[in-house]
C-alpha positions, 0 to 999 in steps of 0.5 A: 351326554347330560341325560339326567335332566331329561330323565327326572322330566320323563319321570314327571311326564309319566309317573306322578312324584309319590309313584315308586316309579318315577326313581327308577325312571328317574336314574335310569340312562334309557340311551345306553339301551338304545344306541341304535334303532330304526325309524319306518320311511316310505323305502323301509325302516331307516337306521338312527345311531345315536353316538352320531347324533347326541341332541337327536339320541336324548330327544328320542331317549328320553321321550314317551315314544317307544323304539324298535332295535329290532325288525324281522330280527335285523337288529338295529344295533349290528345294521349299516346306515344303507340297510332298509329291512321291511316287516314287523318289529320284532323288539323295542324299547317300550315307551316308559308310561306303557311299563309303568302302567304295566308293572302297576297292573302287576301290584308289584309288592318291594318283596316280590321276585320277578319274572320279566317276560320279552327282555327287549332292550332291557330298559324294562328290566332295568326300571324292574331292578332298580326299584326291587333289586337284581336279584329279585329280578329274573327276564327271559327272552326268545333272542340270544344276541338282545340277552348278551347286549341288555346283559352287558348294557344292565352291568355298565349301570350296576345293575345284574338280574339274570338274564336268561335266553328261553322261549316263553311258552315254553317250560321256564328255568326257574323254579316251580312256585317261586315267582311272585308276579309274572309282567309280560310285554309280549303278547300271547294266546292261551296263557302259558302254562309255563307261567302258571307252575312259576308263579307261586300261590296267590301270585299275579301275573299281567299279559296282553292277549295277542294280536289285540290290545287287552289286558289280562290280570289273573292271581294262581289260584289253590288249583294251579290255575288263575283267576282275572279280568280283562282290563280296562286299560288298553295296550299292545303289544308284539307276540311271542316268538318261537326263534330269534327270526321274525314273523310269518307273513302266510298272509300276504299273497292272500292280501295282493289276491284280495285287492285284486281277485273277484270273490266266490261271494260278492255283496254289499255290506251294512256298514262303513268300511273301516280301517281294523287295526285303529278301531282298537276295541273292534280288532281285538272283538274280531281277533278274538273271535277269528284269530290271525287275521291279516289286514291292510287298509288304502285310502285314494282320495274318498274311496277306502278300501279294507284289505282282510287275509289268514292263513287258512285261505281266506279273504276279504275286500271292501270298496266303498266311496266314503262313507257308503256302503261298501262293495263287499268280496270275500273267498275262501273257507270263511266271510271275514267280513261277514265276521267283521260284520257280526262284531259290529251290529253286536256293538250296535245292538247292546251299545258295548262291546263285551270283552273289556271287563270281561272274567277270566279263567285260565286253567293250570294247561293255560287254556284261558276262557273269558266271559260276561254276561252271556258271551264267553270265548275259549282261546285257543 
């Protein structure tokens, strides 16, 4: 495969020529890190095998898109063409422009030692090792297979950074104070205290909050904590896992219940039905207020239906024609749709949601606080 020309075109697309990230993107063969990938189909996820279709392989690998490499722990590398897994992605090769943006938020300097949280395909690790040196990069992932595969693929292009199997939310096998930058391509809540221990004084971390599109940047302070901000930029990553398997789907039965049952509380909502997951700022604000809600949105002609469910047994269903006021059914210990409407009311009253641009305060134990003006929230 003549990959150098499309790699250079990708670099031109996701960076500018003066960027220190242009050379890594142009010289790392992304296709070697994603020989097989999953694509969502009408009947589960469908497998794509690069070597059997080099033209499609090149086109996919050198587009600015994410390529899913694992679904619920089912690795594309180990799958057959008849496999059709269902569920959430558990690993991917992140779209290159997003990797570059996260690295830019980290403000990585030539002499920095970087902890790369979420090895995944290894492509992001390769960009770091090419931009710096392999000796300056340590990458961790909870999935032993991903670590092995990434190590082999990195070695094949002459890069041998330290790759370690580890739960990123637990103790990390790095020396305290030895890391200048932590860059996470997974979502967390709250910030793991191990990241703070790994950082040197003044060291910088960049991550997203799980279940949101919020990018957090913060610098370590003398007390062992960190201070920073919620960036105005947006990003979304898979939440951290504590094993190599998939995510639990405790809310599925409740979503099914929400679709058909009458609620303990039935009302008329003041605002139109909305697809929450597609409204990034609204979804982020709601996740901070009531973390862990699962969502589903359907359209049948002009009828819109939104479902919400939480592992504590709470659920909601809102239905309406077009932008009419919805009929809302709610059940369980909390009123989920009411919590959503409170976020929307705040937005209308204040003109914006307060979370973007908020200050971030992280204690040494990882407890994380966000505040902007009179608004504040503690992440648990």
